[in-house]
N, C-alpha and C positions, 0 to 999 in steps of 0.2 A: 652382550655388546654387539655380537655379530647379528643376532636376530633384530636388534633395533636398527642397525644400519640397513639390513635387508628390507625391513619394513619401510624405512624412509625412502630407500631406492625404489621399492615397488610403488609407493605412493606418488613419488615424483614421476615415475614412468607412466603411471596411470593418468596423471594430469596432462602430460605431454601427449600421450596417445589420445586423450579426450579432445584436446585442442586440434590435433590432426584430424580426428574423426569429425569434429564440428565443421572444419573447412571442407572435408570430403562430402559431408552430408549436404552442405550448401550447394556444392556442384551437382550432386545427385538430384537434389530438389529442383535445381534449375533445369536439369535435363528432363526430369519428370514432367515439369510444366510444358516443356517443348514437345513432349510426346503426345500431348493432347491435340489430336488432329481428327480429320473426318473418318479415319479408320476405327475410332473408338466412340462409343455412345457418350452422351453428356448428362445422362440421368441414371439413377440407380436402377430404375425399371428397365432402361435400355440395356444395362449390363445383366439383367435377369435376376436382380436382387432386391430385397426389401428387409426392413427390420420388423421382428415380431414384437409382441407385447412386452417382452422383458429386455428389449434392446439388442437382441442377437441378430446378426446379419445372416439371412437365410435365402436360399434360392426360391425363385418364383415359379410356380407351375405354369408352363406356357399355355396349357389348355384352358384354364379358368382364371389365371391371374392370382391365385391364392398363394400365401406364403407357406412353404413346406418346412420340414425339419432338416433339410439338407444344408450343410454349412458351406462356407466359401470354398471354392475349388481353384487352386492356383494354376494347375496345368490345364491349359485350354488349347495347347498346340504342342507339336513335337519340337518346335523351335523354342529353346530356352529363353532367347532374347525377346521373343514375342510374348512369352509368359510374363516376363518381368515388366515389359512395357504395358501389358494389360493390367497388371497389378498396380503399377504406378498411376495409370490413367483412372482406374477405379478409385484410387486414393485421392486424386484431385476432385473427383465428384463428391467423395465423402467430406472433403474440406468444406465445400459449399453446403452440404447437408448439416454439418455441425454448426456452421454459421447460422443457419436457419433455426436450429434447435435452440441456440442462445437467444434469438429473437423471440421464439415461441414461449420461453420461460420468463419473458418480460424484460430482457436486457436491451439496451440501446446501442446502436452502432454509432461510434464517434470517430469522425475523420481527423486524421493528423497529417497536415495541419487543418485542411478543410476540404469539403467536397468540390469546391470551386477550383482547387489546385489540382491540375492534371496528374502530378506525380505524388499523390497522397497515399498514405497507408491508413489503417483504421484499427480501432480497438473496440471492446464492448464494455459497457458499464451498467450498473443498476440505475444510474442516473447520468445525465449529461453534464451536470454542474455539481462538483463535489464540495461546494461551499457548505459550511456548517455540518460537516460529516463527523460523527462521533467515533466510529471505528471503520477504517478503510482497509480492505484486504487486496493486495496485489497478487495476482496469479501469473507466474512466469514459466512457460514451458521450456523444454530443452531445444537442442539444435536439430537441423535436418528438415524433413518435409512437414513436420507438424506445424499447425497454425493455431490461431486463437481458439481456445476451448478444447484443445487436445493435449493429453499427456503422451499417448502412444497410438499411432495409426494401426500398428499390427494388432494391438489389443482390441481396438474397435472392430477390426475385420474378423479376428479369430475368436474373440471372447464376447464382449458386449460394449455398449456405449457407457455403461456404468464403470467398466474396467478402464476404458481408454480415453474417456473425455473428462473434462473438468466440471461437468454439470453436478455430480454429487458434492463436490467441494463448494460450488456456488450455492446450491440449495441449503447445505448445512450452514454456511456462513450467513446467509440471509436469515435463517431460523435463529441464529445467535446474535442478530442485531448488527451485522456488518453491512456496509456497502462494499461492492466488489468492482475491481477494475481488472478486466481480462486483457492482458497484453498480447501483442502479435509480433514478437521479435524477429521471426523468420520471414515476414512479409516485406522483403527488401527490394523487390523488383516485380515487373509484370511484362507480359508479352504484348507488343503492339505490332501486328503484322509479322514481318521477319525479324524484327529487332526486340531485344530485351532492354527495357527502360528501367534504370535505377530510380528508386524513390527518394527524393531529396529529404535529408534529415532522418532517413530510415534505411540507410544503405547497409547497416549492420545491426545485429541485436543490441549492441551497446549504444549506437546512435539512436535507435528507436526508443529505448527507455529514457534517454535524456530528452528527446523531443516530447515524449508523453509527459514527463515531469514538468517541463517548461511550459507546456500548453495547458495541462489540466490541473496540475498541483500548485505550482508556484504562484499563480495569480490569486489563489484562495487559501494559500498555506496557513495564514494566521487563523483562519476559521476552522481548520481541520484539527480535531482534538488529538487523534492518535491514528497509527496505522501499523500493519503487520505485512509480512511477505511470506508467500509459499512459492518455492522455486524448485524445479526439477533439473537435474543434470547440468547442462551448460547454463541454465537459468541462474545457477549459483554464481557463475562468473559475471553475469549481467547484474545480479544483485550487489556484488562487491563493487562493481563499477559505479552503480548508483550511490552506494554508501561513500565511496571516495569523492564523488562529485558533490554530495550534499551531507557531509558528516554531521553538521549541527542538527539537521532535521532528524537523523537517526538517533542521535544522542538525546534529543529533546522529546520526540514524539513516537518513535518506533518502539513498540513494546515487545515484539518477538519476530523471529525469523525461523521458519520451518523449511529446511532443505530436504529433498528426497533424492538420495544418492547423487548429491552435488559434486561437481568436479572442479570447484573453485581452488584457488591457491591463497590461503589466508596470510601467507608471508608478505603479500603485497599491501597489507593494511598497515596503517600507522600503529604505534604501540597502544595509544589510547583507544583506537577503534577495535584493535584486536582484543583488548580486554573487554570492551563492550560486547563484542560478538561472543566471547566465551561465556558471558553471563546471560545473554539474551537470544542466542541462536543454538540450533541443534540440527544435526545432519542424520537423517534416517537412511542408513546404508544397507546394502545387500548383506545378508547374514543368515546362518543356520540357527542362530539363537532366537528365542521367543521374542515376539513383538515388544518393543520398548525396553529391551535389555540394554543397559549401558555397556559400551564396548571400550576396549583399550584405545586411547587416542593419543597420538604423539603431541608433544607440548606445543608444537607450532601450528596445530590445527584446531578446528572447532569441534566441540564434543560430539561424538558419534554414538548413535543408538541403533539397535536392530530395527529394520523395516519389517521384519517378519517374513521376508522372501529372499530368495537367492538370485533372482533375475532383475537386472537393472530396470527394465521398462515396467516392471510390476510394482516398483517400490511406492509410487504415489498412491496407487489404489490400496496396497497392502497396509500402509502405515496410517491411513486416515483416522482410524479410531483411536490412535495414540496422539496424533499430531494436533487435532482440535482441542482435546483436553489440555495439552501443553500450551497452546495459544491462549486459552482462557485463563489458565493458571498464571501465565505471565502477565496477562492483562490486569488481573486482580492485584498482582504485586505492583504493577506500574501505577494503578490507581492509589494504592496505599502509599507508595512513595510520593506521588504527587500531592496526596492529602497531607502527608507529613511536611512536605516542602511548603505547602500553602499555610499549614498551621504555624510553621516556623516563621514564615513571612508575616503572618498576622500577628504573631507574638512580638516580632521585632517592630512591626508598625505600631503595635500597642504600646511598647516601651518607649518608642520615639515620641508618640503622641502624649504619653504620660509625662515624659521629660519636658516636652514643649508646654504642657499644661502647668507643670510646676514652675517653669520659667515665667509663664504668663501670670500665675498667682503671685510670684515674687514681685513682678513688675507692678501688678495691681496694688500690692501692699505698699510699695515704694511711692507709687502715684497717689495712693490714698493718704499716706502720711504727709506728702507734700501738699496735697489738696487741703488736708486738715489744718496745716500751718497757715496756708493762704486764707482759709476760712476764718481762722482765729484773728489774723491780722485785719481782715475785712470787717469782722464784727467789732474789733476795737475801734477801727476808723469810724464805723457807723455810729458807735456809742459816743465817740467824741463829737461827732457832728450833731447828734441828737440833743446834746446839752444846750445848745442855743436855739434849737428849732421850736420848742414849746411856746416861747414868747411870740415869735412870728406867727405861729399858728393861731394863738389866741387873738392877736391883732387882726389876722385875716378873718377869723370867725366874727369878732366884734364888728369889723367893717362890714362884713356880710350881713350881720344882723341889722346894722344901721341902715344899710342900703335897702334891706327888705322893709324896714319901717318907713323909709322915705317913699318907697313905692306905694306903700299903703296910704 
């Protein structure tokens, strides 16, 4: 009993702490953007870095420009604040680098609402128009300084682009027949001179996802067959907001949700939506247990499974080999369910048509009987008329013959 209360208390505290961290991260992210000034370079090469063939950030040899095996170096000064500012400025350059990586693998930049609107944000997609999409995958990152295409900036810097970006997810999804929509929930403002300009309709992660849905999904919703969501950390909060705004869409067309150490609060869902999430969602959380081990989950939360790693920022990378099979399994179940529903509808339609045909047959029989009676009456009437007609006919024939003889 005590352990259960302690667990619930810990979970609630973790969610409150996460919400606080999200707001703090937004402030840090805004400050990081502000630090981009003439004292820092605007390219990776300017910082003295480049990526090697396996996506690791490495120092560049200043003598010949080759990429060395030396990793990122945080301390560039005896001033700790300058070291942090240098790190954040490099991170801003990395954001632009990842944007370019998304374009290089064939994704399109989509403005929300449009490039003509000065205060626009943007996302990336495998196509610009999602009409007639069979399987659509939303990718939603966490809070803080990360932007579209990133799970963790620190992993990009200290490990590799495979560890820290969403590109492995995008490539795997495309291989499995998905179209992909890469959201940009933290792109809520931009710097114009000395001012920070808020982006209309994108002033928060929650507003961003609603704007993306209304612009890119809602107009073509009827032609989209199905969709799924993968969301990390605060991205779980954003996903639940989307589900609350569009519950029918989730109930009808969403076949799975894969969270990676999400900090959502499932108690905010309606009872029906909570039951749906319990059946179609799973949260891969930090754990010492082997990957994909089912963990004890309190009754008010979504089922939790081990991400196979103990660090929060590593969970998306660590659980990928379990998450995609889960999505595909859920998709097949969804197809079978839809097939069953279609079969039931077809059977019902068949029964209705059969009943209608039976009714039509009965009507035809009744009409046939009525017509038969009418035909009999007509035949009798014609028979009565025919009794006097032979004499007249003979007269006409005789007259005709006489006329013919006269003509001769």
